[in-house]
FITI-445393 format. One record per atom (N, C-alpha, C, O): residue number from 0; residue in one letter; atom name; x, y, z. Coordinates in steps of 0.001 Angstrom, whole numbers, m for minus. Layout:
<nodes>
NUM, a, CA, X, Y, Z .
...
</nodes>
This chain:
<nodes>
0, m, N, 845, m1174, 0 .
0, m, CA, 0, 0, 0 .
0, m, C, 892, 1240, 0 .
0, m, O, 1806, 1349, 818 .
1, t, N, 634, 2161, m902 .
1, t, CA, 1445, 3370, m987 .
1, t, C, 888, 4441, m66 .
1, t, O, m319, 4537, 158 .
2, k, N, 1784, 5224, 449 .
2, k, CA, 1400, 6300, 1347 .
2, k, C, 1029, 7521, 520 .
2, k, O, 1760, 7903, m394 .
3, k, N, m107, 8133, 842 .
3, k, CA, m535, 9324, 129 .
3, k, C, 269, 10527, 601 .
3, k, O, 549, 10679, 1790 .
4, k, N, 631, 11367, m340 .
4, k, CA, 1383, 12572, m12 .
4, k, C, 420, 13640, 512 .
4, k, O, m644, 13879, m59 .
5, m, N, 820, 14263, 1600 .
5, m, CA, 12, 15306, 2208 .
5, m, C, 175, 16595, 1403 .
5, m, O, 1295, 17031, 1137 .
6, v, N, m945, 17198, 1019 .
6, v, CA, m918, 18449, 270 .
6, v, C, m1412, 19556, 1196 .
6, v, O, m2561, 19544, 1636 .
7, i, N, m546, 20496, 1483 .
7, i, CA, m876, 21616, 2359 .
7, i, C, m913, 22882, 1515 .
7, i, O, 71, 23241, 868 .
8, l, N, m2043, 23541, 1529 .
8, l, CA, m2179, 24791, 780 .
8, l, C, m1360, 25893, 1444 .
8, l, O, m1138, 25840, 2654 .
9, p, N, m906, 26888, 688 .
9, p, CA, m84, 27969, 1258 .
9, p, C, m755, 28685, 2431 .
9, p, O, m92, 29021, 3412 .
10, k, N, m2045, 28918, 2336 .
10, k, CA, m2751, 29597, 3425 .
10, k, C, m2703, 28756, 4705 .
10, k, O, m2494, 29285, 5796 .
11, t, N, m2899, 27457, 4559 .
11, t, CA, m2846, 26549, 5704 .
11, t, C, m1426, 26451, 6236 .
11, t, O, m1232, 26375, 7449 .
12, r, N, m437, 26451, 5368 .
12, r, CA, 964, 26413, 5763 .
12, r, C, 1294, 27621, 6636 .
12, r, O, 1978, 27492, 7650 .
13, r, N, 797, 28815, 6231 .
13, r, CA, 1045, 30028, 7027 .
13, r, C, 402, 29919, 8409 .
13, r, O, 979, 30366, 9400 .
14, i, N, m785, 29329, 8478 .
14, i, CA, m1460, 29153, 9771 .
14, i, C, m622, 28258, 10676 .
14, i, O, m428, 28569, 11852 .
15, l, N, m129, 27156, 10137 .
15, l, CA, 717, 26257, 10926 .
15, l, C, 2016, 26933, 11351 .
15, l, O, 2465, 26763, 12484 .
16, n, N, 2616, 27696, 10449 .
16, n, CA, 3840, 28430, 10792 .
16, n, C, 3577, 29412, 11929 .
16, n, O, 4376, 29519, 12860 .
17, d, N, 2454, 30130, 11852 .
17, d, CA, 2100, 31085, 12909 .
17, d, C, 1850, 30376, 14240 .
17, d, O, 2258, 30862, 15295 .
18, l, N, 1179, 29231, 14185 .
18, l, CA, 941, 28458, 15404 .
18, l, C, 2260, 28043, 16032 .
18, l, O, 2453, 28199, 17238 .
19, g, N, 3167, 27516, 15223 .
19, g, CA, 4472, 27117, 15740 .
19, g, C, 5230, 28280, 16349 .
19, g, O, 5842, 28150, 17410 .
20, e, N, 5185, 29413, 15674 .
20, e, CA, 5868, 30606, 16190 .
20, e, C, 5245, 31054, 17513 .
20, e, O, 5965, 31434, 18436 .
21, n, N, 3919, 31013, 17612 .
21, n, CA, 3240, 31395, 18861 .
21, n, C, 3633, 30460, 20006 .
21, n, O, 3835, 30904, 21136 .
22, i, N, 3739, 29179, 19710 .
22, i, CA, 4143, 28212, 20738 .
22, i, C, 5573, 28490, 21192 .
22, i, O, 5867, 28446, 22386 .
23, k, N, 6454, 28773, 20247 .
23, k, CA, 7848, 29082, 20601 .
23, k, C, 7924, 30359, 21445 .
23, k, O, 8647, 30401, 22441 .
24, l, N, 7184, 31393, 21054 .
24, l, CA, 7180, 32635, 21835 .
24, l, C, 6655, 32397, 23250 .
24, l, O, 7178, 32964, 24209 .
25, a, N, 5626, 31565, 23384 .
25, a, CA, 5080, 31256, 24710 .
25, a, C, 6128, 30544, 25560 .
25, a, O, 6253, 30816, 26754 .
26, r, N, 6883, 29631, 24942 .
26, r, CA, 7947, 28929, 25669 .
26, r, C, 9034, 29900, 26127 .
26, r, O, 9495, 29843, 27267 .
27, l, N, 9435, 30792, 25221 .
27, l, CA, 10496, 31747, 25553 .
27, l, C, 10047, 32746, 26614 .
27, l, O, 10841, 33120, 27477 .
28, r, N, 8796, 33183, 26567 .
28, r, CA, 8278, 34107, 27590 .
28, r, C, 8309, 33472, 28979 .
28, r, O, 8503, 34158, 29983 .
29, r, N, 8118, 32165, 29021 .
29, r, CA, 8131, 31445, 30288 .
29, r, C, 9554, 31057, 30695 .
29, r, O, 9776, 30478, 31759 .
30, k, N, 10501, 31386, 29832 .
30, k, CA, 11915, 31083, 30066 .
30, k, C, 12157, 29587, 30252 .
30, k, O, 12969, 29177, 31081 .
31, f, N, 11437, 28774, 29464 .
31, f, CA, 11643, 27332, 29439 .
31, f, C, 12595, 27000, 28301 .
31, f, O, 12485, 27550, 27206 .
32, s, N, 13519, 26107, 28566 .
32, s, CA, 14381, 25634, 27482 .
32, s, C, 13603, 24611, 26659 .
32, s, O, 12596, 24061, 27107 .
33, s, N, 14090, 24373, 25456 .
33, s, CA, 13427, 23363, 24632 .
33, s, C, 13546, 21988, 25287 .
33, s, O, 12633, 21170, 25182 .
34, q, N, 14655, 21736, 25953 .
34, q, CA, 14842, 20458, 26657 .
34, q, C, 13801, 20288, 27764 .
34, q, O, 13236, 19205, 27916 .
35, q, N, 13543, 21346, 28540 .
35, q, CA, 12558, 21276, 29623 .
35, q, C, 11162, 20960, 29079 .
35, q, O, 10471, 20079, 29591 .
36, v, N, 10764, 21676, 28053 .
36, v, CA, 9428, 21477, 27494 .
36, v, C, 9304, 20085, 26884 .
36, v, O, 8291, 19412, 27070 .
37, a, N, 10322, 19658, 26167 .
37, a, CA, 10281, 18334, 25549 .
37, a, C, 10161, 17241, 26610 .
37, a, O, 9369, 16311, 26458 .
38, e, N, 10940, 17351, 27676 .
38, e, CA, 10878, 16352, 28748 .
38, e, C, 9514, 16350, 29424 .
38, e, O, 8945, 15285, 29660 .
39, r, N, 8986, 17519, 29735 .
39, r, CA, 7694, 17610, 30417 .
39, r, C, 6545, 17136, 29531 .
39, r, O, 5549, 16613, 30031 .
40, a, N, 6680, 17316, 28222 .
40, a, CA, 5640, 16873, 27287 .
40, a, C, 5862, 15418, 26854 .
40, a, O, 5044, 14843, 26136 .
41, n, N, 6976, 14834, 27302 .
41, n, CA, 7332, 13456, 26954 .
41, n, C, 7462, 13267, 25435 .
41, n, O, 6993, 12279, 24869 .
42, i, N, 8112, 14244, 24800 .
42, i, CA, 8406, 14172, 23370 .
42, i, C, 9897, 14458, 23189 .
42, i, O, 10561, 14897, 24128 .
43, s, N, 10414, 14217, 22015 .
43, s, CA, 11827, 14491, 21749 .
43, s, C, 12025, 15972, 21408 .
43, s, O, 11082, 16674, 21042 .
44, r, N, 13258, 16419, 21535 .
44, r, CA, 13565, 17797, 21147 .
44, r, C, 13328, 18030, 19661 .
44, r, O, 12815, 19087, 19295 .
45, p, N, 13681, 17080, 18783 .
45, p, CA, 13364, 17297, 17365 .
45, p, C, 11852, 17440, 17103 .
45, p, O, 11444, 18190, 16217 .
46, t, N, 11032, 16724, 17870 .
46, t, CA, 9574, 16868, 17714 .
46, t, C, 9136, 18253, 18158 .
46, t, O, 8305, 18878, 17499 .
47, l, N, 9681, 18741, 19263 .
47, l, CA, 9362, 20096, 19714 .
47, l, C, 9807, 21115, 18674 .
47, l, O, 9084, 22070, 18389 .
48, s, N, 10981, 20919, 18111 .
48, s, CA, 11474, 21822, 17072 .
48, s, C, 10519, 21826, 15875 .
48, s, O, 10231, 22881, 15310 .
49, a, N, 10031, 20643, 15494 .
49, a, CA, 9088, 20548, 14377 .
49, a, C, 7780, 21267, 14708 .
49, a, O, 7186, 21907, 13840 .
50, i, N, 7334, 21164, 15951 .
50, i, CA, 6115, 21862, 16384 .
50, i, C, 6325, 23368, 16276 .
50, i, O, 5464, 24086, 15768 .
51, e, N, 7467, 23842, 16753 .
51, e, CA, 7740, 25277, 16735 .
51, e, C, 7949, 25804, 15319 .
51, e, O, 7889, 27012, 15094 .
52, k, N, 8192, 24916, 14373 .
52, k, CA, 8288, 25308, 12967 .
52, k, C, 6961, 25123, 12243 .
52, k, O, 6842, 25460, 11065 .
53, g, N, 5958, 24586, 12946 .
53, g, CA, 4645, 24395, 12348 .
53, g, C, 4593, 23271, 11338 .
53, g, O, 3858, 23357, 10354 .
54, k, N, 5353, 22230, 11562 .
54, k, CA, 5374, 21095, 10631 .
54, k, C, 4041, 20344, 10692 .
54, k, O, 3562, 20026, 11781 .
55, p, N, 3444, 20060, 9543 .
55, p, CA, 2150, 19385, 9520 .
55, p, C, 2215, 17889, 9820 .
55, p, O, 1178, 17259, 10022 .
56, t, N, 3403, 17319, 9852 .
56, t, CA, 3532, 15878, 10071 .
56, t, C, 3536, 15493, 11545 .
56, t, O, 3481, 14306, 11867 .
57, v, N, 3599, 16469, 12446 .
57, v, CA, 3590, 16185, 13878 .
57, v, C, 2143, 15945, 14309 .
57, v, O, 1231, 16647, 13872 .
58, s, N, 1947, 14957, 15163 .
58, s, CA, 581, 14625, 15588 .
58, s, C, m35, 15765, 16394 .
58, s, O, 649, 16505, 17101 .
59, i, N, m1334, 15872, 16259 .
59, i, CA, m2056, 16915, 16986 .
59, i, C, m1941, 16695, 18496 .
59, i, O, m1995, 17646, 19276 .
60, g, N, m1782, 15427, 18901 .
60, g, CA, m1594, 15124, 20315 .
60, g, C, m310, 15724, 20861 .
60, g, O, m274, 16178, 22005 .
61, s, N, 741, 15730, 20056 .
61, s, CA, 2010, 16326, 20493 .
61, s, C, 1871, 17836, 20647 .
61, s, O, 2400, 18421, 21592 .
62, y, N, 1158, 18462, 19714 .
62, y, CA, 890, 19893, 19857 .
62, y, C, 165, 20160, 21181 .
62, y, O, 507, 21089, 21913 .
63, l, N, m838, 19333, 21473 .
63, l, CA, m1621, 19515, 22700 .
63, l, C, m768, 19300, 23945 .
63, l, O, m929, 20024, 24927 .
64, l, N, 129, 18329, 23928 .
64, l, CA, 1005, 18095, 25083 .
64, l, C, 1885, 19306, 25367 .
64, l, O, 2080, 19679, 26524 .
65, v, N, 2411, 19914, 24321 .
65, v, CA, 3255, 21103, 24497 .
65, v, C, 2416, 22259, 25041 .
65, v, O, 2857, 22979, 25937 .
66, l, N, 1220, 22437, 24507 .
66, l, CA, 345, 23492, 25025 .
66, l, C, 35, 23266, 26503 .
66, l, O, m54, 24221, 27274 .
67, q, N, m130, 22006, 26894 .
67, q, CA, m400, 21685, 28294 .
67, q, C, 778, 22083, 29175 .
67, q, O, 585, 22660, 30245 .
68, v, N, 1990, 21781, 28734 .
68, v, CA, 3191, 22154, 29498 .
68, v, C, 3253, 23670, 29669 .
68, v, O, 3674, 24164, 30715 .
69, l, N, 2834, 24402, 28647 .
69, l, CA, 2881, 25865, 28682 .
69, l, C, 1669, 26479, 29391 .
69, l, O, 1593, 27696, 29556 .
70, g, N, 731, 25637, 29804 .
70, g, CA, m472, 26133, 30473 .
70, g, C, m1482, 26730, 29502 .
70, g, O, m2319, 27543, 29895 .
71, l, N, m1407, 26334, 28253 .
71, l, CA, m2279, 26894, 27217 .
71, l, C, m3241, 25864, 26637 .
71, l, O, m3815, 26089, 25572 .
72, e, N, m3423, 24739, 27320 .
72, e, CA, m4238, 23670, 26752 .
72, e, C, m5692, 24079, 26516 .
72, e, O, m6351, 23532, 25632 .
73, k, N, m6195, 25032, 27294 .
73, k, CA, m7585, 25471, 27089 .
73, k, C, m7744, 26257, 25786 .
73, k, O, m8846, 26353, 25245 .
74, d, N, m6641, 26820, 25284 .
74, d, CA, m6691, 27489, 23981 .
74, d, C, m7064, 26506, 22878 .
74, d, O, m7613, 26894, 21847 .
75, f, N, m6764, 25242, 23104 .
75, f, CA, m7075, 24198, 22125 .
75, f, C, m8583, 24105, 21896 .
75, f, O, m9037, 23759, 20805 .
76, l, N, m9347, 24417, 22935 .
76, l, CA, m10807, 24375, 22822 .
76, l, C, m11356, 25475, 21923 .
76, l, O, m12512, 25412, 21503 .
77, l, N, m10552, 26469, 21628 .
77, l, CA, m11000, 27565, 20773 .
77, l, C, m10963, 27198, 19294 .
77, l, O, m11528, 27906, 18461 .
78, l, N, m10292, 26083, 18967 .
78, l, CA, m10234, 25650, 17569 .
78, l, C, m11639, 25284, 17098 .
78, l, O, m12334, 24497, 17741 .
79, a, N, m12036, 25847, 15999 .
79, a, CA, m13339, 25573, 15360 .
79, a, C, m14521, 25918, 16271 .
79, a, O, m15629, 25425, 16057 .
80, k, N, m14299, 26743, 17263 .
80, k, CA, m15381, 27097, 18189 .
80, k, C, m16444, 27938, 17494 .
80, k, O, m17638, 27687, 17656 .
81, d, N, m16025, 28921, 16733 .
81, d, CA, m16971, 29817, 16079 .
81, d, C, m17203, 29323, 14656 .
81, d, O, m16539, 29759, 13715 .
82, d, N, m18152, 28413, 14516 .
82, d, CA, m18460, 27803, 13225 .
82, d, C, m19481, 28664, 12488 .
82, d, O, m20664, 28332, 12415 .
83, e, N, m18995, 29771, 11949 .
83, e, CA, m19880, 30740, 11299 .
83, e, C, m20608, 30129, 10097 .
83, e, O, m21816, 30309, 9949 .
84, l, N, m19889, 29418, 9250 .
84, l, CA, m20515, 28796, 8086 .
84, l, C, m21546, 27758, 8509 .
84, l, O, m22643, 27708, 7952 .
85, g, N, m21201, 26936, 9485 .
85, g, CA, m22137, 25920, 9968 .
85, g, C, m23418, 26527, 10501 .
85, g, O, m24507, 26011, 10252 .
86, r, N, m23288, 27632, 11239 .
86, r, CA, m24487, 28301, 11765 .
86, r, C, m25325, 28900, 10652 .
86, r, O, m26554, 28872, 10721 .
87, k, N, m24678, 29443, 9623 .
87, k, CA, m25424, 29992, 8491 .
87, k, C, m26181, 28898, 7763 .
87, k, O, m27335, 29086, 7379 .
88, l, N, m25536, 27751, 7570 .
88, l, CA, m26200, 26619, 6928 .
88, l, C, m27379, 26137, 7770 .
88, l, O, m28447, 25820, 7245 .
89, q, N, m27171, 26087, 9066 .
89, q, CA, m28239, 25659, 9970 .
89, q, C, m29393, 26649, 9928 .
89, q, O, m30555, 26246, 9881 .
90, d, N, m29084, 27929, 9943 .
90, d, CA, m30124, 28960, 9903 .
90, d, C, m30887, 28947, 8582 .
90, d, O, m32060, 29315, 8533 .
91, a, N, m30221, 28524, 7516 .
91, a, CA, m30870, 28469, 6205 .
91, a, C, m31664, 27176, 6041 .
91, a, O, m32248, 26933, 4984 .
92, n, N, m31687, 26349, 7081 .
92, n, CA, m32413, 25074, 7080 .
92, n, C, m31963, 24141, 5975 .
92, n, O, m32769, 23403, 5407 .
93, i, N, m30693, 24173, 5674 .
93, i, CA, m30144, 23241, 4703 .
93, i, C, m29935, 21919, 5424 .
93, i, O, m29247, 21854, 6442 .
94, i, N, m30530, 20882, 4889 .
94, i, CA, m30468, 19582, 5532 .
94, i, C, m29193, 18868, 5086 .
94, i, O, m28905, 18750, 3895 .
95, t, N, m28454, 18407, 6063 .
95, t, CA, m27259, 17625, 5767 .
95, t, C, m27394, 16284, 6459 .
95, t, O, m27988, 16195, 7534 .
96, n, N, m26849, 15238, 5852 .
96, n, CA, m26864, 13925, 6471 .
96, n, C, m25989, 13955, 7707 .
96, n, O, m24967, 14639, 7745 .
97, e, N, m26408, 13196, 8727 .
97, e, CA, m25611, 13145, 9942 .
97, e, C, m24315, 12390, 9739 .
97, e, O, m23313, 12666, 10400 .
98, r, N, m24339, 11429, 8815 .
98, r, CA, m23115, 10700, 8509 .
98, r, C, m23093, 10400, 7028 .
98, r, O, m24117, 10432, 6345 .
99, a, N, m21928, 10116, 6565 .
99, a, CA, m21764, 9839, 5143 .
99, a, C, m22508, 8553, 4791 .
99, a, O, m22638, 7661, 5630 .
100, p, N, m22989, 8456, 3569 .
100, p, CA, m23672, 7224, 3166 .
100, p, C, m22701, 6055, 3148 .
100, p, O, m21498, 6224, 2949 .
101, k, N, m23254, 4860, 3362 .
101, k, CA, m22423, 3653, 3348 .
101, k, C, m21921, 3379, 1952 .
101, k, O, m22597, 3653, 960 .
102, r, N, m20726, 2836, 1896 .
102, r, CA, m20176, 2449, 607 .
102, r, C, m20883, 1202, 125 .
102, r, O, m21189, 305, 911 .
103, i, N, m21135, 1150, m1148 .
103, i, CA, m21799, m8, m1723 .
103, i, C, m20724, m1015, m2097 .
103, i, O, m19785, m703, m2828 .
104, d, N, m20880, m2235, m1580 .
104, d, CA, m19930, m3306, m1872 .
104, d, C, m20247, m3875, m3237 .
104, d, O, m21347, m4384, m3455 .
105, k, N, m19300, m3797, m4163 .
105, k, CA, m19515, m4254, m5544 .
105, k, C, m19538, m5778, m5634 .
105, k, O, m19986, m6338, m6635 .
106, n, N, m19057, m6447, m4589 .
106, n, CA, m18992, m7912, m4633 .
106, n, C, m20266, m8577, m4116 .
106, n, O, m20342, m9805, m4067 .
107, g, N, m21214, m7826, m3751 .
107, g, CA, m22431, m8494, m3326 .
107, g, C, m23056, m7771, m2246 .
107, g, O, m24104, m8185, m1751 .
</nodes>
C-alpha cells in the first residue's frame, strides 16, 4: 500500500507556521528551554522543534502536550469554536446527512 502525499495549501501552511511561532514565543516568555518542554511533554527535542516550525507531520496530540506544558491547553478548545458557516447553513435550514452514506460493496 502506498502512502498518500500530504498536500498543504499555502494559506494553511502560514497558519501552521504562525501556530508554531506562537508556541515558541510562549515557551520563551516562560523562560523554558526546549529540553525542559520536551521532557515535560514526553516528546523528543526534534519533535518540539518541528512543532515550533509548524510542521504538519507532527501529531495533533504532540501539539496539545506542548500546550499543556505551557499552560495553554484550554486554547485548544478555541479551535473551530466559532463555526460561522455551519451556523449559516443551519439557519438556512439546509439539511445535511448526519453521517456519510455507506459504501456499496460491488462484490455483493
